[in-house]
N, C-alpha and C positions, 0 to 999 in steps of 0.2 A: 700526657705527655708521648705513651705509647703510639697513641693512634696518630699523632702529626710524622712519629719515624715512620708509622707503616705510609703513609701516603708520597713521604718523600721520597723514600723506595723507590714504592710505583713511578712516579711522576722522575727517576732516574734510570726504572727498567724502561718505558715508555721511551725516552729520548736516546737509552742506550737502540732502543730498535728499532727506528726510523734513522739514527747514525748509520745500521748495516745495512735498509735500504736505500737512502742514500747512495753508500758507497757501492754500495751494487753496481747500481744508476749508471754512477760516472764508468765503474768501468764496463758496462754496455759503453754509453758512450765514447768513450777511449779507442773502444776497438770500432764502432761502427766513422769517427770522424780518418784511421788508418787504412781503411777500406776507398773511404770518399777521397784520401789524400792521391791516391795514387792515378785517377781518374778526372780531380777537381781545374787542372788547365786547359782539358779539353775539351771542359761540357760547365757551362754558367748555371745549370743545374743542380750538378753537383755541387759546386764555389759556392753557390748561396744554400744550396741544407751543409756543406760544411760549414760555413760560417758562423746558423745558427745552431749547428752543435759545439761551435766551440764557448759559444757564448752560454749554452747550455752549461757546458763543461765550469766552466769558470762558477758564474750563478753554483754547481753542485756544491763546488771545491769551497766554497765563499762558506755555503748551507753547512758541511761538511763541519769544515774547521770548529765550528757558530756551535753545533753539536757537540763533538767532540769534549772542548773547552768547558760544557755545563754537564755536563756527563762526567770528565772527572773532575772539575770542582766540586759536583754532588753541590753548590748552588746555581739552582733553579729560577731565578725572579721571573714572571710571569711577561715582564714587558720582552728580557729572554726566548720565551719560546713565538711571543708573535712575529716575530718578522723572520724565522724560517719559515713559519706556514706562511706565510704572506710568501716569501721568493719562492716553496715549492708549487705554492697554487700559480704563479708568475710562471716558472718552469714547463708546468703541465700544460697550458694556456699557447706558448712557447712550440711544444713537441707536437701539441694537436696528433695526426692521426700518425703520430710516428708507431714505432713493433710494439704491441699488445707486452710485452712481458717488462720493457721500462717503464709504460704508463704503471703496469700494476704494480713494478718499485717502488714506482711515486705516490701510489696511490696509500700502501703499504704506511710509508714516511709521516703523509700526513694526517691518514686516522691513529697512529700513536704518537707526531703531534697535538690533533685534539684527547688523544686517552692519556697526556700528561695534564693540559688546560682545565680537564674536566674534571680533574682532583684539585684542581681550586675550587673552592667555590666560594660566594660564587660567581659564574660567567653567564655572562650574558649570550642566550645564544646565535646572537646575531653578531657579536665575535667569532665566534665559530664558523660561521656560512661564509660570510658577503663581507667581500674581501678588500672593498673602499672601506671597511669602516675599521679605522686607525689616524691613530694622533698624527699631527702636522708633521711631529720629527719622524718617526716611523715611516712616513709616506715618505718623507723628503730622504729616511736612509733607503728607502726600499728605490728610489729611481738615482741615488747615489749609485747604488749597487749595481743597478740594471746599465744606466750610461758608462758602468768601467767594464763591465760587461762585454759593452759590445764594441769598446774599443779595442780590446783584450782580444776581443773576435776581430777583431779588422785587421790588427795583427799581422796576430799570429795566421790567416790567411795571406796577407801580405808576403808574410816569409815564406810558405810552402808556394804559391806560386814563383817566385823567385827564384825559391832549388832549379 
């Protein structure tokens, strides 16, 4: 019984670390957005970069809310850790060669979530490494969230350009 509580605490700590990294990443993304908003009207490259940042911001906010809920409630089912992990991998793909400090923070968040997943036993290795190894409903959830992020990003960009 004591061992289960210890494992649960480790999972909560890992989720809290991931949450911290995601929030730091979110702040960096917002800072970059503010800088790009100044030039977005004149520069199409800045406009596209800004749209990507808005998409990333929405995804990070979603991940942050999900992780915060898990950390606060302390109820952390395995399925609830998969979705933020898959979304973090997607964010990392989208930002590609962005600033190394942002990639480092996202990598820390990913590592923390993987550590939380490893506290569950047994976890198949492909679940931790292979981004396509998710259930049908999880895949649908990820696609829904990604589509929502794109829509929000397009709307935000329109607002910035209309100012």
